[in-house]
C-alpha positions as CSV (number, residue, x, y, z in Angstrom):
1,X,-14.3,10.9,-10.5
2,X,-14.9,13.8,-8.2
3,X,-12.4,16.6,-8.3
4,X,-11.0,16.9,-4.7
5,X,-8.7,19.0,-2.9
6,X,-5.2,17.4,-1.7
7,X,-5.6,15.6,1.4
8,X,-2.6,14.4,3.6
9,X,1.1,13.6,2.9
10,X,2.2,16.5,5.1
11,X,5.4,14.8,6.2
12,X,6.2,14.2,2.5
13,X,5.5,17.6,1.2
14,X,7.5,18.8,4.2
15,X,10.4,16.6,3.1
16,X,10.0,18.0,-0.5
17,X,10.0,21.6,0.8
18,X,13.1,21.1,2.7
19,X,14.8,20.4,-0.6
20,X,14.1,23.8,-1.7
21,X,16.3,25.0,0.9
22,X,19.4,23.3,-0.3
23,X,22.0,24.9,-2.2
24,X,22.9,21.7,-4.3
25,X,20.9,19.8,-6.9
26,X,18.8,16.8,-5.7
27,X,18.3,13.3,-7.3
28,X,15.6,11.5,-5.4
29,X,13.6,8.3,-5.5
30,X,9.8,8.1,-4.8
31,X,8.2,4.7,-4.9
32,X,5.1,2.9,-4.1
33,X,2.0,0.7,-5.3
34,X,-0.1,1.7,-8.3
35,X,-2.8,4.4,-7.5
36,X,-1.2,5.5,-4.2
37,X,-0.7,9.1,-5.3
38,X,3.0,9.3,-6.2
39,X,2.4,11.7,-9.3
40,X,-0.3,13.6,-7.3
41,X,2.1,14.4,-4.5
42,X,4.9,15.5,-6.8
43,X,2.5,17.7,-8.8
44,X,1.4,19.1,-5.4
45,X,4.7,20.2,-4.5
46,X,5.6,21.3,-7.9
47,X,2.6,23.9,-8.1
48,X,3.7,27.3,-8.9
49,X,7.2,26.2,-9.9
50,X,8.8,25.2,-13.4
51,X,7.9,21.4,-13.7
52,X,8.6,18.8,-16.6
53,X,6.9,15.5,-16.4
54,X,8.0,12.4,-18.5
55,X,5.9,9.5,-18.3
56,X,7.0,5.7,-19.5
57,X,4.7,3.9,-21.8
58,X,3.1,0.7,-20.3
59,X,4.8,-2.3,-21.6
60,X,2.2,-3.5,-23.8
61,X,2.5,-5.6,-27.0
62,X,4.2,-3.5,-29.7
63,X,6.0,-0.9,-27.3
64,X,9.6,-1.0,-27.9
65,X,12.6,0.8,-26.5
66,X,12.2,3.2,-29.5
67,X,8.6,3.9,-28.5
68,X,9.9,5.0,-25.3
69,X,12.5,7.4,-26.7
70,X,9.9,8.7,-29.1
71,X,7.5,9.4,-26.3
72,X,10.2,11.1,-24.1
73,X,11.2,13.4,-27.3
74,X,7.5,14.1,-27.9
75,X,6.9,15.3,-24.3
76,X,10.1,17.4,-24.0
77,X,9.0,19.3,-27.1
78,X,5.5,19.6,-25.7
79,X,6.6,21.1,-22.5
80,X,9.6,23.3,-23.6
81,X,10.4,25.3,-26.8
82,X,12.8,22.6,-28.0
83,X,12.4,20.7,-31.2
84,X,11.0,17.1,-31.4
85,X,13.9,15.1,-32.4
86,X,14.2,11.4,-33.7
87,X,17.2,9.6,-31.9
88,X,17.7,6.0,-31.0
89,X,20.2,7.3,-28.3
90,X,18.9,8.2,-24.8
91,X,22.2,10.3,-24.5
92,X,21.0,12.8,-27.0
93,X,17.6,13.4,-25.4
94,X,19.2,13.6,-21.9
95,X,21.6,16.3,-23.3
96,X,18.9,18.1,-24.9
97,X,16.7,18.2,-21.8
98,X,20.1,19.4,-20.0
99,X,20.3,22.5,-22.1
100,X,16.9,23.5,-21.0
101,X,17.4,23.0,-17.2
102,X,20.9,24.5,-17.2
103,X,19.9,27.2,-14.8
104,X,17.2,28.3,-12.3
105,X,14.7,26.2,-10.5
106,X,13.6,23.1,-12.2
107,X,11.6,20.2,-11.0
108,X,11.8,17.3,-13.2
109,X,9.7,13.7,-12.9
110,X,10.7,10.7,-14.6
111,X,7.4,8.8,-14.0
112,X,7.3,5.1,-14.1
113,X,11.1,5.0,-14.9
114,X,10.9,1.2,-14.8
115,X,8.9,1.3,-18.1
116,X,11.3,3.7,-19.7
117,X,14.2,1.6,-18.9
118,X,12.8,-1.7,-19.4
119,X,13.8,-2.5,-23.0
120,X,17.0,-0.5,-23.1
121,X,20.0,-1.9,-20.9
122,X,21.9,1.5,-21.4
123,X,19.2,3.7,-20.1
124,X,20.2,3.8,-16.3
125,X,24.0,4.2,-17.2
126,X,23.1,6.9,-19.6
127,X,20.8,8.9,-17.2
128,X,23.7,8.4,-14.5
129,X,26.1,10.2,-16.8
130,X,23.5,13.0,-17.8
131,X,22.9,13.4,-14.1
132,X,26.6,14.1,-13.8
133,X,27.3,16.0,-16.9
134,X,24.2,18.3,-16.8
135,X,21.5,18.2,-14.2
136,X,23.8,18.1,-11.2
137,X,25.5,21.2,-12.4
138,X,22.3,23.2,-11.5
139,X,22.1,23.7,-7.8
140,X,18.5,24.4,-8.1
141,X,17.3,21.3,-10.0
142,X,15.5,18.5,-8.5
143,X,15.1,15.3,-10.5
144,X,12.6,12.8,-9.2
145,X,12.6,9.2,-10.1
146,X,9.3,7.5,-9.8
147,X,8.1,3.8,-10.1
148,X,5.2,1.6,-9.0
149,X,7.6,-1.4,-9.1
150,X,9.4,-0.8,-5.9
151,X,11.6,-3.9,-6.1
152,X,13.0,-2.8,-9.6
153,X,13.9,0.5,-7.9
154,X,15.4,-1.1,-4.9
155,X,17.6,-3.4,-7.3
156,X,18.5,-1.3,-10.1
157,X,18.8,2.2,-8.6
158,X,18.9,2.2,-4.7
159,X,21.3,-0.9,-4.5
160,X,23.1,-0.1,-7.8
161,X,26.7,0.6,-7.3
162,X,26.2,3.2,-10.5
163,X,23.9,5.2,-8.3
164,X,25.7,4.9,-4.9
165,X,25.9,8.2,-3.3
166,X,23.9,9.9,-5.7
167,X,20.4,9.5,-4.4
168,X,19.9,12.1,-1.7
169,X,16.4,11.4,-0.7
170,X,13.9,8.3,-0.8
171,X,10.4,8.3,-0.1
172,X,8.1,5.2,0.0
173,X,4.5,6.3,-0.4
174,X,2.2,4.1,1.5
175,X,-1.6,3.9,1.9
176,X,-3.4,7.2,3.6
177,X,-4.0,6.7,7.2
178,X,-7.7,6.3,8.3
179,X,-7.9,10.0,9.6
180,X,-6.7,11.1,6.1
181,X,-9.2,8.5,4.3
182,X,-12.1,10.0,6.3
183,X,-11.0,13.7,5.3
184,X,-11.0,12.5,1.9
185,X,-14.5,10.6,2.1
186,X,-15.6,14.1,3.6
187,X,-14.0,15.9,0.6
188,X,-15.7,13.9,-2.2
189,X,-18.9,14.4,-0.4
190,X,-19.4,11.1,1.2
191,X,-20.8,12.0,4.5
192,X,-22.5,8.8,5.6
193,X,-22.4,6.7,8.8
194,X,-19.2,5.1,10.3
195,X,-20.7,1.9,9.2
196,X,-21.1,2.8,5.6
197,X,-17.4,4.4,5.6
198,X,-16.2,1.3,6.7
199,X,-18.0,-0.6,4.1
200,X,-16.1,1.6,1.5
201,X,-12.7,1.4,3.0
202,X,-13.0,-2.3,3.3
203,X,-13.1,-2.2,-0.7
204,X,-10.6,0.7,-1.2
205,X,-8.3,0.7,1.7
206,X,-6.3,3.7,2.1
207,X,-5.7,4.1,-1.6
208,X,-6.7,7.7,-2.5
209,X,-7.5,7.1,-6.2
210,X,-10.1,4.5,-5.4
211,X,-11.6,6.5,-2.6
212,X,-11.8,9.5,-5.2
213,X,-14.1,7.1,-7.4
214,X,-16.9,7.1,-4.8
215,X,-20.2,8.9,-5.7
216,X,-21.3,11.0,-2.7
217,X,-25.1,10.6,-3.6
218,X,-24.9,6.8,-3.4
219,X,-24.9,4.7,-0.5
220,X,-21.9,2.3,0.1
221,X,-23.6,-0.6,-1.4
222,X,-24.7,1.3,-4.5
223,X,-21.1,2.4,-4.9
224,X,-19.6,-1.0,-4.7
225,X,-22.3,-2.3,-7.0
226,X,-21.3,0.4,-9.4
227,X,-17.6,0.0,-9.1
228,X,-17.4,-3.7,-8.8
229,X,-20.4,-5.5,-10.5
230,X,-21.5,-3.1,-13.3
231,X,-19.9,-4.3,-16.6
232,X,-18.3,-1.0,-17.0
233,X,-17.4,-0.4,-13.4
234,X,-13.8,1.0,-12.9
235,X,-12.8,-1.6,-10.5
236,X,-13.9,-4.6,-12.5
237,X,-10.5,-4.5,-14.5
238,X,-8.2,-2.8,-11.9
239,X,-6.9,-6.3,-11.2
240,X,-5.5,-6.9,-14.8
241,X,-3.8,-3.5,-14.8
242,X,-2.0,-4.1,-11.4
243,X,-0.5,-7.2,-12.6
244,X,-0.1,-6.9,-16.2
245,X,1.2,-3.5,-16.4
246,X,3.3,-3.8,-13.5
247,X,4.9,-7.3,-13.8
248,X,4.3,-8.1,-17.4
249,X,4.8,-11.6,-18.3
250,X,5.5,-12.8,-14.8
251,X,2.3,-11.5,-13.6
252,X,0.7,-15.1,-13.6
253,X,2.9,-16.1,-10.4
254,X,2.4,-12.9,-8.5
255,X,-1.6,-13.4,-9.2
256,X,-1.4,-16.9,-7.7
257,X,0.5,-15.6,-4.6
258,X,-1.9,-13.0,-3.9
259,X,-5.0,-15.2,-4.5
260,X,-3.7,-17.8,-2.2
261,X,-3.2,-14.9,0.5
262,X,-6.7,-13.7,0.0
263,X,-7.9,-16.7,2.1
264,X,-5.5,-15.7,5.1
265,X,-2.0,-15.4,6.2
266,X,0.4,-18.1,5.6
267,X,3.9,-19.1,6.0
268,X,6.4,-19.4,3.2
269,X,6.1,-23.2,2.8
270,X,2.2,-23.3,2.8
271,X,2.3,-20.6,-0.1
272,X,4.9,-22.9,-2.1
273,X,2.7,-25.8,-1.8
274,X,-0.7,-23.9,-2.1
275,X,0.4,-22.5,-5.5
276,X,2.3,-25.8,-6.5
277,X,5.5,-23.7,-7.0
278,X,9.0,-25.1,-5.9
279,X,10.3,-23.6,-2.8
280,X,13.3,-21.5,-4.0
281,X,15.1,-18.2,-4.3
282,X,12.9,-17.4,-7.2
283,X,9.5,-17.6,-5.0
284,X,11.5,-15.7,-2.3
285,X,12.1,-13.0,-5.0
286,X,8.4,-12.8,-6.1
287,X,7.4,-12.3,-2.5
288,X,10.0,-9.7,-1.9
289,X,8.7,-7.6,-5.0
290,X,5.0,-7.9,-3.5
291,X,6.2,-6.7,-0.3
292,X,8.1,-3.9,-1.6
293,X,5.3,-2.9,-3.9
294,X,2.9,-2.9,-0.9
295,X,0.6,-5.7,-1.8
296,X,1.6,-8.3,0.8
297,X,2.9,-7.7,4.2
298,X,5.4,-9.8,6.0
299,X,5.2,-10.2,9.9
300,X,7.8,-12.2,12.0
301,X,6.9,-14.1,14.9
302,X,9.0,-13.5,18.0
303,X,10.0,-14.8,21.4
304,X,8.1,-13.0,24.1
305,X,10.7,-13.8,26.6
306,X,13.5,-12.3,24.6
307,X,11.5,-9.7,22.6
308,X,13.3,-10.7,19.3
309,X,12.2,-12.0,16.4
310,X,12.4,-15.7,15.3
311,X,13.0,-17.2,11.8
312,X,9.4,-17.8,11.4
313,X,7.7,-15.5,8.9
314,X,4.1,-15.2,8.0
315,X,2.7,-13.3,5.0
316,X,-0.6,-11.7,4.5
317,X,-2.4,-10.0,1.8
318,X,-2.2,-6.1,2.8
319,X,-4.5,-4.8,-0.2
320,X,-8.3,-4.7,0.5
321,X,-9.2,-4.2,-3.3
322,X,-7.3,-7.4,-4.2
323,X,-8.9,-9.6,-1.5
324,X,-12.5,-8.3,-2.4
325,X,-11.7,-8.7,-6.1
326,X,-10.7,-12.7,-5.6
327,X,-13.5,-13.3,-3.4
328,X,-16.4,-11.6,-5.1
329,X,-15.4,-10.3,-8.8
330,X,-13.2,-12.9,-10.2
331,X,-15.6,-15.9,-9.8
332,X,-18.4,-13.9,-11.4
333,X,-16.3,-11.9,-13.9
334,X,-18.0,-13.4,-17.0
335,X,-21.6,-12.5,-15.6
336,X,-20.5,-9.1,-14.7
337,X,-18.9,-8.4,-18.1
338,X,-22.2,-9.6,-19.7
339,X,-24.2,-7.2,-17.6
340,X,-25.9,-10.2,-15.5
341,X,-24.6,-9.2,-12.0
342,X,-25.9,-5.8,-11.5
343,X,-27.6,-4.3,-8.4
344,X,-26.9,-7.6,-6.3
345,X,-27.6,-7.5,-2.5
346,X,-24.0,-6.8,-1.1
347,X,-24.8,-8.0,2.3
348,X,-25.9,-11.4,1.4
349,X,-22.8,-12.3,-0.7
350,X,-21.5,-15.6,0.5
351,X,-19.0,-15.2,3.3
352,X,-19.3,-11.6,3.4
353,X,-18.9,-11.3,7.3
354,X,-15.8,-13.4,7.2
355,X,-14.4,-11.3,4.3
356,X,-15.1,-8.1,6.3
357,X,-13.5,-9.4,9.3
358,X,-10.2,-9.8,7.1
359,X,-10.6,-6.3,5.6
360,X,-11.0,-4.7,8.9
361,X,-7.9,-6.5,10.3
362,X,-6.0,-5.1,7.4
363,X,-7.3,-1.5,8.0
364,X,-6.3,-1.7,11.6
365,X,-2.8,-3.3,11.2
366,X,-2.1,-0.8,8.3
367,X,-2.8,1.9,10.9
368,X,-1.1,0.4,13.9
369,X,0.6,3.9,14.8
370,X,-2.9,5.2,15.2
371,X,-3.7,2.3,17.6
372,X,-0.6,2.9,19.5
373,X,-1.5,6.6,19.8
374,X,-4.9,5.6,21.2
375,X,-3.4,3.5,23.8
376,X,-1.0,6.2,24.7
377,X,2.2,4.3,23.9
378,X,5.1,6.0,22.7
379,X,7.4,4.3,20.2
380,X,10.2,4.0,22.4
381,X,8.0,1.9,25.1
382,X,7.3,-0.8,22.4
383,X,9.6,-3.6,22.0
384,X,7.7,-5.2,19.2
385,X,4.3,-5.1,17.8
386,X,2.8,-7.4,15.0
387,X,0.0,-9.9,14.4
388,X,1.3,-12.8,16.7
389,X,1.4,-16.6,15.8
390,X,2.2,-19.2,18.3
391,X,2.9,-22.8,16.7
392,X,1.4,-25.8,18.6
393,X,4.1,-28.1,20.3
394,X,3.9,-31.0,22.6
395,X,4.1,-28.6,25.5
396,X,1.7,-26.0,24.4
397,X,-1.1,-25.2,22.2
398,X,-1.1,-23.0,19.3
399,X,-2.8,-19.5,19.1
400,X,-3.1,-16.6,17.0
401,X,-3.5,-12.8,18.2
402,X,-4.8,-10.5,15.7
403,X,-2.3,-7.9,16.9
404,X,0.1,-8.2,19.9
405,X,2.1,-5.2,21.5
406,X,5.0,-6.0,23.7
407,X,6.4,-3.1,25.9
408,X,9.7,-2.7,27.5
409,X,7.9,-3.0,31.0
410,X,6.7,-6.7,30.1
411,X,3.2,-5.7,29.4
412,X,1.6,-7.4,26.4
413,X,-1.5,-5.6,24.8
414,X,-3.7,-8.6,23.4
415,X,-5.8,-6.8,20.6
416,X,-8.7,-8.5,19.3
417,X,-9.9,-7.2,15.9
418,X,-13.4,-7.9,15.7
419,X,-15.9,-7.2,12.9
420,X,-19.5,-8.0,13.5
421,X,-22.7,-6.8,11.6
422,X,-24.3,-6.2,15.1
423,X,-23.1,-5.3,18.5
424,X,-20.5,-7.7,20.1
425,X,-21.7,-9.9,22.8
426,X,-19.8,-11.5,25.8
427,X,-18.6,-14.3,23.5
428,X,-15.8,-12.2,22.5
429,X,-14.6,-12.1,26.1
430,X,-14.6,-15.8,26.0
431,X,-12.6,-16.0,23.1
432,X,-10.0,-13.6,24.2
433,X,-9.7,-15.4,27.5
434,X,-9.1,-18.6,25.6
435,X,-6.3,-17.1,23.3
436,X,-4.5,-15.6,26.6
437,X,-4.9,-19.0,28.3
438,X,-3.1,-20.6,25.3
439,X,-0.2,-18.1,25.2
440,X,3.2,-19.0,26.5
441,X,3.4,-16.1,28.7
442,X,6.8,-15.8,30.7
443,X,6.8,-15.0,34.3
444,X,6.5,-11.2,35.1
445,X,4.7,-10.6,32.0
446,X,1.0,-9.1,32.2
447,X,-1.7,-9.4,29.4
448,X,-3.9,-6.7,28.8
449,X,-6.9,-7.2,26.6
450,X,-7.9,-4.8,24.0
451,X,-11.0,-4.9,21.8
452,X,-11.1,-2.8,18.4
453,X,-14.8,-3.1,16.9
454,X,-16.8,-1.5,14.1
455,X,-20.4,-1.9,15.0
456,X,-20.7,-1.6,18.8
457,X,-20.5,-3.7,21.7
458,X,-23.3,-4.8,24.1
459,X,-24.1,-3.6,27.4
460,X,-23.0,-6.8,28.9
461,X,-19.6,-6.5,27.4
462,X,-19.1,-2.8,28.9
463,X,-20.7,-4.1,32.3
464,X,-18.0,-7.0,32.4
465,X,-15.4,-4.3,32.4
466,X,-12.9,-6.9,30.9
467,X,-11.1,-5.1,28.4
468,X,-8.5,-2.4,29.2
469,X,-9.7,-0.4,26.5
470,X,-12.5,-0.7,23.7
471,X,-11.5,1.1,20.5
472,X,-14.3,2.0,18.1
473,X,-13.5,2.1,14.4
474,X,-14.7,5.9,14.6
475,X,-11.6,6.5,17.2
476,X,-9.3,5.6,14.3
477,X,-11.2,7.7,11.8
478,X,-10.8,10.7,13.8
479,X,-7.5,10.3,15.8
480,X,-5.1,13.0,14.4
């Protein structure tokens, strides 16, 4: 991996820096999916300041509650002048830490707190007591609780009566915006064409750790081969770490859901049928955890007439790596592991253009605020925006809009997000015209077609002057 400078996260760093101005202690939570840069962000903030980091052990076979306590004790002794003690009680460890951070500026990180607490039901209550007795008493102390399992944090800390009124700040870390992805690609030395940058981001999404794996001297295809189809490729086994490390014994259901959604967006009932799982509160809980963790996105259909959401929800895979894994790595995993799938022709993989279409949509939708900015739409002007699904009835046809923006002044920006390996032809105009024709558009509403593309448009498309705005992927990479 290439050593790189820290890119992006300006808002989050500003939030942290505001905490330094407080005259009271701070207990805060930072959550977000695996590899998203939570630890790097906190380490960046803590540069030049007294900093203690405690990391939970991944819940693999053999790791017990005592293993977690022993690891905490080891890290405490390693980072301070305190002795390494043996104890079966978290209260003693928290009290010992409390002695060390009694006075002066201290930033403490409990990294992967979910793992620390998993096998000891008393952990969180004892931590709460330690906060009240020791850490809270130091007005210059900041304690950060960090986890990759966002739903666990939501249930056991943010929504817990024990921690009610104690959490002063919450940050949910999401994928880097495309402009920061572009800056990070430049920082690692990958200064290739917009198309090659798109190919890399179609695999990595805005996950900084994945982007930092890119070798600048190699082409996009060479990098994808090395990372995904070499027997020692870093991303060959990443799927296993995502599910087994994060979700443990329940990982099989999460895998089924995400694998099903790799083929396209689906409603709740379709997911239940597709994975042969009873439609129940348990399935709802699984979906909620995937949404909280950033792997799945939920979008609500809405009534254009009222501008209000309906009860129909649609779920889509939000993670580009997982879609690529299910489509191309998983089916050939044995061959890859045996070194028999090296140096394949990436462009000739079956269904590649279709898959890249999904990836392009995900990149654009994850960066919808940049699109709004390019279209000069302020947040207060927008009533609602999302991928839009219109179900078929006896009175109307069904249709699907890649991304629809409804404004307060009754304008509907119909966004077509189109990947093509060659410049788009006037066929795209016909497709958008048909979608708009099918839409049940109320009176006094105007549809404005927008095209977002990655590999250019033909002169015929430009000459037709049909689209209000044609947005190049390069625009999304460079919009600040």
